[in-house]
C-alpha positions, 0 to 999 in steps of 0.5 A: 518292241520297247517303250517307243512303240506306237501309243495305244489309241486310248489313253485311259489305263486299263481297268483293274484286274478282277481276279488274283490270276489276272493281276499275277499275269499283269505283274508277269506281263510288266516283268517280261523282258523288252516290255516297258509301260507304253508296251504293257499298256498297248498289249492290254489294250489290243488283247483285252486280258493279260492272259491273252497279251502273255500268249501273244508276246512270243509272236509280238517279239518275233515280228519285232525281230526277237527269236526265241522269246521267253516271257517271264517265268511264273516262279519269278513273279511268285518269288516277288509276291512272296518277298512282298509278303515277307516285308509287309508290302502291298500292291496298289494297281493303276485303276484301283481305288488306292492309286492316286488320281494325280499320278494316274494322269501321266502318260507314263504312270506306273502300272504298279507300286509296292507300298509299305505303310499307310496307302491313304496318304496317297489320296491326300494333297502332296508337295514334293521337297527335293535337294542336294545330298551334300546339303548345307546347315542352311539348306537342311534347316530350310528343308525342315521348316518348309516340310514342317509348316507345309505339313501342318497346312495339310499337305503330305511331303513327298521326297526320295529317302536320300541323304541331306535335303530329302532326309531333313524333309522326311524327318520334319514331316513324319508327324504330318504325313510323308512319302518316300519314293525309292529307286530300288525295290521297296524292301531295299533301304538306300542309303544304308545310313537311312535305315532308321528313317525308313523304319520310322516312314513305314510306321507313320508314313509311307514308302513305295516304289515301281521296282521289283521287290529286292531290286538293288538300286543302280543309277538308271533307276534314279530318274524313273524315281524322280518322275514319280516324286514330281508326279505325286506332288501338286508342286516340287520345291527344290532346296540347294541343288547343283546345275547338273543334279537329280534334283533338276531332273525332278524339276524338269519332270515336274515342268513336263507334267504340268506341275509347279516348280519352286526353288529357294535361292542361294548364294551365287558362290555356292555350287549347291545354289546354282541349280536353284538360281538357275531355275528362278532365272528361268521363271521358277517361283522364289521361295523364303518360306512355306507361306511363298508355296502356299501363295503359289499354290492358292490360285489353283488349289485353295489357300489352307490357313498358314500354321503357326511355327512351332519351335524346333526341339533343341538337340540333346548335347553330346559329351564334350570329350570325343576320340580324335577320329570323331574330331575329324569327323567333326570337321567334315560336318562342319565344312559340309554344313557351311556355305558362303553365305554366313550363318550364326555360330550357335545355330550351326552348333545346334544343327550339329547337335554338339556341345559348344565346348566341343565345337569351339576348338574345331572351328578355331582349328578351321578359322586358322586353316583358312577354311572358314571366315568369322564375321561381325555378329557372331556370323561364320561362313565357308571361305569361297 
């Protein structure tokens, strides 16, 4: 009795419950051991209601070779509902009016979504932007520009709340609408460094998860999270991704779901660009700006007018004098943001949000150590 069981004859999701008791029972059914999405839907199809499915579940388990099977205790589901109430989360159920149609079409669509924020965003057109956690300065700037301009064109930007590209995309789309799909419970913020961002998204956007409240994310939860990111979106744009990365899993999910996949090209010497270059080689649309994304979607979804780019707000300068530990941290930040593709030194300093007087000696140290290369025109790059 697993998700590999025979699919039910009906491909339509079960109708939404009409009573709180039925909703409680459906959540209890899905939280029961060895009941995944396919099994959950089959049991509802065969038995009509969640209460009937729960009564039949021990016998179904026994027929599958599982003795002394116990369904999920009522207290566990009640504790989850209490935790949701405390966190300000609400339940969006498949088949209900708040559930997005684009996700409803998936064979493995999650029966329940816990959401914190504005669920109306789920009913607007969405585009996902994903990419490397250890993103370069050029990568984060590209993600910001894409998210800002796609948001201004009317799209909600979906991503995974990870550091790097995800963070840049969420921040740039806060004003126009962004959705963070979480791998653990919707009340569990990972990574912890994004707690402020997560709180901002809860106020101005939406956070969601199919996992139980309070669940700490594990590695196996992220591929499931990725299918929801791509499933919500008309297209997935990949900005920097290694050859073997979670972003490529999201891209493959998008292709399997019949969605468009687009990618930003990068230097062949930068491992963070190898996945994107591979996607483009295999047929993904090459992206230079939001206009390329809108052009690619126009034949299927219409062509929103391209907004005039808004100038980026200059970062607030930081004090020039810092402790030695902060200088060492700045070394690491510069190396993390640089790639073999040259970038203007003044742009790098703006991205780092530090005073030029603080960055200049650090850049000189890195040049003397052979870590970076200065080129004509005020350009710098990381040594391949």
